[in-house]
C-alpha positions as a LaTeX table, in Angstrom:
\begin{tabular}{lrrr}
\hline
Residue & $x$ (\AA) & $y$ (\AA) & $z$ (\AA) \\
\hline
Met1 & 20.28 & 2.75 & 113.97 \\
Ser2 & 21.87 & 6.21 & 112.91 \\
Leu3 & 20.76 & 6.86 & 109.47 \\
Trp4 & 24.17 & 6.76 & 108.55 \\
Gln5 & 24.61 & 2.80 & 109.90 \\
Arg6 & 20.83 & 2.30 & 107.97 \\
Phe7 & 22.64 & 3.92 & 104.97 \\
Lys8 & 25.42 & 1.65 & 104.97 \\
Glu9 & 23.29 & $-1.54$ & 106.17 \\
Tyr10 & 21.15 & $-1.12$ & 102.85 \\
Arg11 & 24.68 & $-0.25$ & 100.82 \\
Ser12 & 25.88 & $-3.91$ & 101.77 \\
Val13 & 22.32 & $-5.46$ & 101.27 \\
Leu14 & 22.23 & $-3.82$ & 97.71 \\
Ala15 & 26.00 & $-4.81$ & 96.76 \\
Glu16 & 25.82 & $-8.78$ & 97.66 \\
Val17 & 22.20 & $-8.80$ & 96.48 \\
Arg18 & 23.23 & $-7.18$ & 92.67 \\
Ser19 & 26.76 & $-9.36$ & 93.10 \\
Arg20 & 24.26 & $-12.54$ & 92.98 \\
Asp21 & 22.95 & $-11.11$ & 89.46 \\
Phe22 & 19.64 & $-12.08$ & 89.90 \\
Asp23 & 16.71 & $-12.60$ & 86.86 \\
Leu24 & 13.38 & $-12.16$ & 88.88 \\
Thr25 & 12.83 & $-9.70$ & 92.54 \\
Ile26 & 9.65 & $-10.20$ & 93.86 \\
Asp27 & 8.84 & $-6.71$ & 96.45 \\
Leu28 & 6.84 & $-8.37$ & 99.04 \\
Ser29 & 7.42 & $-5.29$ & 101.78 \\
Asp30 & 6.28 & $-2.71$ & 98.96 \\
Ser31 & 7.62 & 0.22 & 101.26 \\
Lys32 & 9.16 & 3.45 & 100.02 \\
Ser33 & 13.20 & 1.80 & 101.14 \\
Ser34 & 12.10 & $-1.74$ & 99.55 \\
Arg35 & 11.02 & 0.00 & 96.54 \\
Leu36 & 14.49 & 2.01 & 95.95 \\
Leu37 & 16.27 & $-1.64$ & 96.43 \\
His38 & 14.28 & $-3.16$ & 94.04 \\
Arg39 & 14.98 & $-0.09$ & 90.73 \\
Leu40 & 18.04 & $-0.30$ & 92.38 \\
Ile41 & 18.98 & $-4.51$ & 92.53 \\
Gly42 & 18.02 & $-3.90$ & 88.81 \\
Ala43 & 16.76 & $-7.52$ & 88.03 \\
Pro44 & 15.34 & $-7.85$ & 84.49 \\
Leu45 & 11.82 & $-9.08$ & 85.88 \\
Arg46 & 10.55 & $-7.00$ & 89.08 \\
Val47 & 7.50 & $-8.04$ & 90.82 \\
Gly48 & 5.43 & $-5.44$ & 93.07 \\
Phe49 & 1.88 & $-4.68$ & 94.07 \\
Asp50 & $-0.62$ & $-2.30$ & 92.12 \\
Pro51 & $-1.64$ & $-0.04$ & 93.55 \\
Pro52 & 1.29 & $-0.05$ & 96.77 \\
Glu53 & 0.13 & 0.26 & 100.06 \\
Ser54 & 2.06 & 3.38 & 100.75 \\
Pro55 & 1.10 & 5.91 & 98.02 \\
Leu56 & 4.09 & 6.43 & 95.48 \\
Lys57 & 5.55 & 10.10 & 95.96 \\
Phe58 & 4.98 & 12.93 & 93.20 \\
Trp59 & 8.72 & 12.13 & 92.55 \\
Glu60 & 8.37 & 8.03 & 92.12 \\
Thr61 & 7.71 & 5.84 & 89.36 \\
Gln62 & 6.49 & 2.53 & 90.23 \\
Pro63 & 10.03 & 0.39 & 89.97 \\
Ala64 & 8.04 & $-3.09$ & 88.86 \\
Asn65 & 7.38 & $-4.24$ & 85.65 \\
Ile66 & 5.34 & $-7.19$ & 87.00 \\
Leu67 & 1.93 & $-5.98$ & 88.84 \\
Ala68 & 0.21 & $-8.14$ & 91.47 \\
Ala69 & $-2.76$ & $-7.31$ & 92.66 \\
Thr70 & $-2.13$ & $-5.77$ & 96.56 \\
His71 & $-4.89$ & $-7.80$ & 98.43 \\
Gly72 & $-4.79$ & $-11.01$ & 96.55 \\
His73 & $-8.41$ & $-12.32$ & 94.89 \\
Gly74 & $-11.11$ & $-12.41$ & 97.16 \\
Asp75 & $-9.95$ & $-13.51$ & 100.54 \\
Ala76 & $-9.40$ & $-11.22$ & 103.16 \\
His77 & $-6.51$ & $-13.22$ & 104.86 \\
Tyr78 & $-2.96$ & $-11.59$ & 104.10 \\
Leu79 & $-1.68$ & $-14.51$ & 103.09 \\
Gln80 & $-3.74$ & $-14.41$ & 99.56 \\
Arg81 & $-1.70$ & $-10.91$ & 99.40 \\
Tyr82 & 1.69 & $-12.87$ & 99.57 \\
Leu83 & 0.79 & $-15.55$ & 97.08 \\
Ser84 & $-0.72$ & $-12.43$ & 94.70 \\
Pro85 & 3.22 & $-12.13$ & 92.97 \\
Leu86 & 2.92 & $-16.22$ & 92.25 \\
Arg87 & $-0.43$ & $-16.00$ & 90.22 \\
Ala88 & 1.32 & $-12.57$ & 88.38 \\
Leu89 & 3.96 & $-14.77$ & 87.40 \\
Gly90 & 1.32 & $-17.41$ & 86.11 \\
Val91 & 2.38 & $-19.52$ & 88.54 \\
Asp92 & $-0.52$ & $-22.22$ & 89.82 \\
Val93 & $-0.62$ & $-22.22$ & 93.44 \\
Ala94 & $-2.68$ & $-25.63$ & 94.01 \\
Asp95 & $-2.49$ & $-25.53$ & 98.23 \\
Pro96 & $-1.74$ & $-22.15$ & 99.90 \\
Ile97 & $-1.61$ & $-23.46$ & 103.38 \\
Pro98 & 1.52 & $-23.38$ & 104.84 \\
Arg99 & 3.21 & $-26.26$ & 105.54 \\
Leu100 & 6.48 & $-27.27$ & 107.41 \\
Glu101 & 8.00 & $-30.79$ & 108.49 \\
Ala102 & 11.22 & $-31.77$ & 110.17 \\
Gly103 & 13.96 & $-33.06$ & 108.96 \\
Pro104 & 15.34 & $-36.34$ & 110.64 \\
Glu105 & 18.18 & $-34.62$ & 112.03 \\
Ala106 & 16.02 & $-31.90$ & 113.77 \\
Arg107 & 13.06 & $-34.46$ & 114.84 \\
Ala108 & 16.62 & $-36.89$ & 116.41 \\
Glu109 & 17.60 & $-33.69$ & 118.42 \\
Cys110 & 13.94 & $-33.07$ & 119.09 \\
Ala111 & 13.81 & $-35.99$ & 120.89 \\
Lys112 & 16.75 & $-35.70$ & 122.62 \\
Val113 & 15.93 & $-32.76$ & 123.99 \\
Leu114 & 12.63 & $-33.57$ & 125.53 \\
Gln115 & 14.09 & $-36.86$ & 126.75 \\
Gln116 & 16.42 & $-33.92$ & 128.91 \\
Ile117 & 13.78 & $-32.00$ & 129.47 \\
Ser118 & 11.77 & $-35.50$ & 130.75 \\
Leu119 & 8.77 & $-34.60$ & 128.60 \\
Ala120 & 7.30 & $-36.88$ & 125.73 \\
Arg121 & 5.25 & $-35.95$ & 122.29 \\
Gly122 & 1.64 & $-34.90$ & 123.17 \\
Thr123 & 2.11 & $-34.47$ & 126.88 \\
Phe124 & 3.12 & $-30.63$ & 127.48 \\
Ile125 & 1.75 & $-27.63$ & 125.41 \\
Ala126 & 4.33 & $-25.31$ & 124.04 \\
Val127 & 3.55 & $-21.50$ & 124.96 \\
His128 & 5.06 & $-18.49$ & 123.57 \\
Ala129 & 4.81 & $-15.26$ & 125.89 \\
Gly130 & 7.14 & $-12.96$ & 123.62 \\
Ala131 & 6.46 & $-11.09$ & 120.30 \\
Arg132 & 7.97 & $-8.49$ & 118.01 \\
Phe133 & 6.11 & $-5.80$ & 119.86 \\
Glu134 & 5.29 & $-4.71$ & 123.24 \\
Gly135 & 1.46 & $-4.30$ & 122.22 \\
Arg136 & 0.93 & $-7.76$ & 121.03 \\
Cys137 & 2.80 & $-9.25$ & 124.30 \\
Trp138 & 0.17 & $-11.03$ & 126.68 \\
Gln139 & 1.21 & $-10.04$ & 130.65 \\
Pro140 & 3.02 & $-13.15$ & 131.97 \\
Glu141 & 0.91 & $-13.61$ & 134.96 \\
Arg142 & $-1.77$ & $-14.07$ & 132.99 \\
Phe143 & 0.04 & $-16.45$ & 131.02 \\
Ala144 & 0.97 & $-18.49$ & 134.09 \\
Arg145 & $-2.64$ & $-18.65$ & 135.55 \\
Val146 & $-3.75$ & $-20.07$ & 132.17 \\
Ile147 & $-0.94$ & $-22.84$ & 132.37 \\
Asp148 & $-1.98$ & $-23.55$ & 136.10 \\
Glu149 & $-5.23$ & $-24.30$ & 135.25 \\
Ile150 & $-4.69$ & $-26.91$ & 132.20 \\
Tyr151 & $-1.98$ & $-28.39$ & 134.54 \\
Ser152 & $-4.43$ & $-28.74$ & 137.31 \\
Arg153 & $-7.23$ & $-30.50$ & 135.01 \\
Thr154 & $-5.34$ & $-32.34$ & 132.17 \\
Gly155 & $-1.64$ & $-32.53$ & 133.80 \\
Leu156 & $-0.33$ & $-31.07$ & 130.45 \\
Ile157 & 3.60 & $-29.34$ & 131.49 \\
Ser158 & 3.59 & $-26.14$ & 129.57 \\
Leu159 & 7.44 & $-25.66$ & 127.77 \\
Leu160 & 7.83 & $-22.15$ & 127.32 \\
Ile161 & 9.73 & $-21.16$ & 123.70 \\
Gly162 & 11.22 & $-18.53$ & 121.95 \\
Gly163 & 14.26 & $-16.45$ & 121.62 \\
Pro164 & 17.18 & $-15.28$ & 123.67 \\
Glu165 & 15.83 & $-11.97$ & 124.12 \\
Glu166 & 12.44 & $-12.82$ & 125.90 \\
Ser167 & 14.38 & $-14.85$ & 128.86 \\
Ala168 & 12.47 & $-12.47$ & 131.15 \\
Thr169 & 9.56 & $-12.78$ & 130.52 \\
Ala170 & 9.74 & $-17.01$ & 130.20 \\
Gln171 & 11.15 & $-16.52$ & 133.69 \\
Lys172 & 8.49 & $-13.96$ & 134.99 \\
Ile173 & 6.13 & $-16.98$ & 134.39 \\
Ile174 & 8.22 & $-19.78$ & 135.78 \\
Glu175 & 7.97 & $-17.41$ & 138.97 \\
Thr176 & 4.57 & $-17.08$ & 138.80 \\
Ala177 & 3.23 & $-20.08$ & 137.74 \\
Val178 & 2.74 & $-22.83$ & 140.56 \\
Ser179 & 2.58 & $-25.81$ & 137.99 \\
Pro180 & 5.71 & $-27.08$ & 136.80 \\
Val181 & 6.93 & $-25.59$ & 133.70 \\
Arg182 & 9.96 & $-26.58$ & 131.22 \\
Ser183 & 11.99 & $-23.87$ & 128.95 \\
Leu184 & 13.59 & $-23.76$ & 125.86 \\
Val185 & 13.65 & $-20.64$ & 125.36 \\
Gly186 & 16.65 & $-19.00$ & 123.62 \\
Ser187 & 18.46 & $-22.81$ & 123.33 \\
Val188 & 17.20 & $-24.60$ & 120.27 \\
Ser189 & 17.64 & $-23.92$ & 116.42 \\
Leu190 & 14.56 & $-22.97$ & 114.41 \\
Glu191 & 15.03 & $-26.34$ & 112.90 \\
Thr192 & 14.32 & $-28.17$ & 116.28 \\
Leu193 & 11.65 & $-26.11$ & 117.35 \\
Thr194 & 9.71 & $-27.03$ & 114.44 \\
Ala195 & 9.98 & $-30.42$ & 115.56 \\
Leu196 & 8.88 & $-29.34$ & 119.28 \\
Leu197 & 6.06 & $-27.81$ & 117.98 \\
Ala198 & 4.45 & $-30.41$ & 115.96 \\
Asp199 & 4.87 & $-32.73$ & 119.45 \\
Ala200 & 3.06 & $-29.93$ & 121.08 \\
Arg201 & $-0.50$ & $-31.16$ & 122.03 \\
Ile202 & $-1.96$ & $-27.41$ & 121.34 \\
Phe203 & 0.20 & $-24.06$ & 121.00 \\
Leu204 & $-0.52$ & $-20.96$ & 123.20 \\
Gly205 & 0.66 & $-17.74$ & 122.77 \\
Asn206 & 0.73 & $-13.86$ & 121.22 \\
Glu207 & 0.53 & $-13.19$ & 117.95 \\
Ser208 & 3.96 & $-14.04$ & 116.45 \\
Gly209 & 5.95 & $-16.04$ & 113.79 \\
Pro210 & 6.18 & $-19.32$ & 116.55 \\
Met211 & 2.52 & $-18.86$ & 116.38 \\
His212 & 2.20 & $-19.62$ & 112.41 \\
Leu213 & 5.09 & $-21.65$ & 112.65 \\
Ala214 & 3.19 & $-24.13$ & 115.33 \\
Ala215 & 0.46 & $-23.92$ & 112.86 \\
Ser216 & 2.06 & $-24.48$ & 109.58 \\
Ala217 & 4.05 & $-27.89$ & 111.77 \\
Gly218 & 0.18 & $-29.13$ & 111.85 \\
Thr219 & $-0.33$ & $-28.10$ & 116.05 \\
Pro220 & $-3.37$ & $-26.44$ & 116.91 \\
Val221 & $-3.36$ & $-22.75$ & 118.25 \\
Val222 & $-4.93$ & $-20.70$ & 120.82 \\
Gly223 & $-3.44$ & $-17.27$ & 119.46 \\
Ile224 & $-3.99$ & $-14.07$ & 121.81 \\
Tyr225 & $-4.15$ & $-10.52$ & 119.43 \\
Gly226 & $-4.46$ & $-6.79$ & 120.38 \\
Leu227 & $-2.74$ & $-4.87$ & 117.25 \\
Thr228 & $-4.26$ & $-6.88$ & 114.33 \\
Pro229 & $-7.44$ & $-8.63$ & 112.87 \\
Pro230 & $-7.45$ & $-12.72$ & 113.78 \\
Asp231 & $-9.56$ & $-13.22$ & 110.29 \\
Ile232 & $-6.71$ & $-11.05$ & 108.56 \\
Trp233 & $-3.73$ & $-12.57$ & 110.12 \\
Gly234 & $-5.27$ & $-15.64$ & 111.80 \\
Pro235 & $-3.32$ & $-19.07$ & 112.26 \\
Leu236 & $-4.29$ & $-21.36$ & 108.64 \\
Gly237 & $-4.93$ & $-24.67$ & 108.44 \\
Val238 & $-5.21$ & $-26.12$ & 111.89 \\
Pro239 & $-7.84$ & $-26.59$ & 114.31 \\
Asn240 & $-7.45$ & $-22.85$ & 116.54 \\
Arg241 & $-8.81$ & $-19.93$ & 118.60 \\
Thr242 & $-8.34$ & $-16.92$ & 118.22 \\
Ile243 & $-8.82$ & $-14.50$ & 121.35 \\
Ala244 & $-9.33$ & $-10.15$ & 120.55 \\
Pro245 & $-9.82$ & $-8.01$ & 123.07 \\
Pro246 & $-13.93$ & $-6.50$ & 122.41 \\
Leu247 & $-14.47$ & $-3.12$ & 120.77 \\
Pro248 & $-14.95$ & $-0.23$ & 121.24 \\
Cys249 & $-11.67$ & $-0.29$ & 123.00 \\
Gln250 & $-11.45$ & 0.61 & 126.56 \\
Cys251 & $-8.20$ & 1.75 & 126.96 \\
Val252 & $-5.96$ & 0.01 & 129.85 \\
Ala253 & $-3.13$ & 2.35 & 129.29 \\
Pro254 & $-4.58$ & 5.83 & 128.84 \\
Gly255 & $-1.39$ & 8.25 & 128.07 \\
Arg256 & 0.84 & 5.16 & 126.84 \\
Cys257 & $-1.08$ & 4.05 & 123.98 \\
Arg258 & $-0.22$ & 5.85 & 120.49 \\
Pro259 & $-3.23$ & 5.45 & 117.95 \\
Asn260 & $-1.91$ & 3.46 & 114.50 \\
Asn261 & 1.87 & 2.90 & 115.99 \\
Pro262 & 1.84 & $-0.83$ & 116.09 \\
Gly263 & 4.37 & $-0.86$ & 118.95 \\
Gly264 & 2.80 & 1.45 & 121.07 \\
Val265 & $-0.84$ & 0.59 & 122.15 \\
Tyr266 & $-1.97$ & $-2.61$ & 124.31 \\
Cys267 & $-5.18$ & $-3.39$ & 123.50 \\
Val268 & $-4.14$ & $-7.00$ & 124.30 \\
His269 & $-4.04$ & $-6.57$ & 127.95 \\
Arg270 & $-7.59$ & $-6.34$ & 127.70 \\
Val271 & $-8.00$ & $-9.91$ & 126.76 \\
Lys272 & $-9.15$ & $-11.75$ & 129.92 \\
Val273 & $-7.20$ & $-14.72$ & 131.62 \\
Val274 & $-11.07$ & $-16.84$ & 131.26 \\
Asp275 & $-11.47$ & $-16.17$ & 127.46 \\
Val276 & $-7.92$ & $-17.75$ & 126.84 \\
Ala277 & $-8.38$ & $-20.89$ & 129.19 \\
Ile278 & $-11.87$ & $-21.64$ & 127.72 \\
Ala279 & $-10.06$ & $-21.55$ & 124.46 \\
Ala280 & $-7.36$ & $-23.53$ & 125.60 \\
Phe281 & $-10.00$ & $-26.37$ & 127.15 \\
Glu282 & $-12.00$ & $-26.47$ & 123.87 \\
Leu283 & $-8.78$ & $-26.96$ & 121.59 \\
Leu284 & $-7.81$ & $-29.75$ & 123.93 \\
Gln285 & $-11.46$ & $-31.35$ & 124.27 \\
Ala286 & $-11.24$ & $-30.88$ & 120.15 \\
Ser287 & $-7.37$ & $-32.94$ & 120.44 \\
Gly288 & $-9.26$ & $-36.18$ & 122.44 \\
Leu289 & $-8.33$ & $-35.25$ & 125.52 \\
Leu290 & $-11.60$ & $-35.70$ & 128.25 \\
Leu291 & $-12.39$ & $-32.44$ & 130.62 \\
Asp292 & $-15.03$ & $-31.77$ & 132.73 \\
His293 & $-17.06$ & $-28.94$ & 131.75 \\
Phe294 & $-14.61$ & $-25.45$ & 132.54 \\
Asp295 & $-16.09$ & $-23.42$ & 135.22 \\
Pro296 & $-15.78$ & $-19.72$ & 134.92 \\
Thr297 & $-15.92$ & $-19.08$ & 138.73 \\
Ser298 & $-12.53$ & $-20.68$ & 139.28 \\
Pro299 & $-9.75$ & $-18.68$ & 140.19 \\
Cys300 & $-8.57$ & $-18.68$ & 136.54 \\
Gly301 & $-12.46$ & $-17.82$ & 134.92 \\
Glu302 & $-12.26$ & $-14.89$ & 137.05 \\
Ala303 & $-12.34$ & $-11.79$ & 135.02 \\
Ala304 & $-8.58$ & $-10.62$ & 134.91 \\
Leu305 & $-8.51$ & $-6.68$ & 135.83 \\
\hline
\end{tabular}
């Protein structure tokens, strides 16, 4: 997007928001751009973080007149940062765990979709192999290996989910896997997706929005991490296993990785197939599915190169 296009987009957003004459605005982004918009919107009550994560420049002043603690109150998880503005406004947070429940229409659509692809509630795992940044994406062929191992030991079919832009990744998994795989990538609404995730036995996927959506719907989560620490960005409120590459880093993409650039590092590629498979089997056993002991010397258990 060019500078002129960005300017026009910001101007359009600003005009739309100002026309609604809001009494209160909360700046969760805490970026230079969001602080500028925060000031220009001109709501009487403006909540922002103090200190800001991006230090104010010499020519900037804090646009907020209600200040929230930047990192929450005594909890490392980033959720506490997002709840901090509520506390600054005097709002008591009785239950901080995000929860979502699909409405009747979405539940009905979910049942219809599952019938069309010959799946029933609790007989599949939801798999999301995409993410906003390439550096958050585990390799599709490794997803396929775990999917095959799960199917061979449990009979659970994998259901691929995601947006239209993730179709190529989904297709690669389908072509690589030897077990049956269903795909609804790019074909269901967010509301229906919430219902589908609630019906899955477990969720398996990269650190992404759908991972947190699955957790909020009450589904156990296996999350694959590479860019951010799971203790700060991990799923909440459900049984979960998070897998991150060991440190110190043994770079798998020298010359490609760009340190401190969230869209340009590939540490997630160091996550081993065996670790993801074990995590999935642990959650499946915890959900009541009887499994024999997983053999790490099996083809899936061999460390991925």
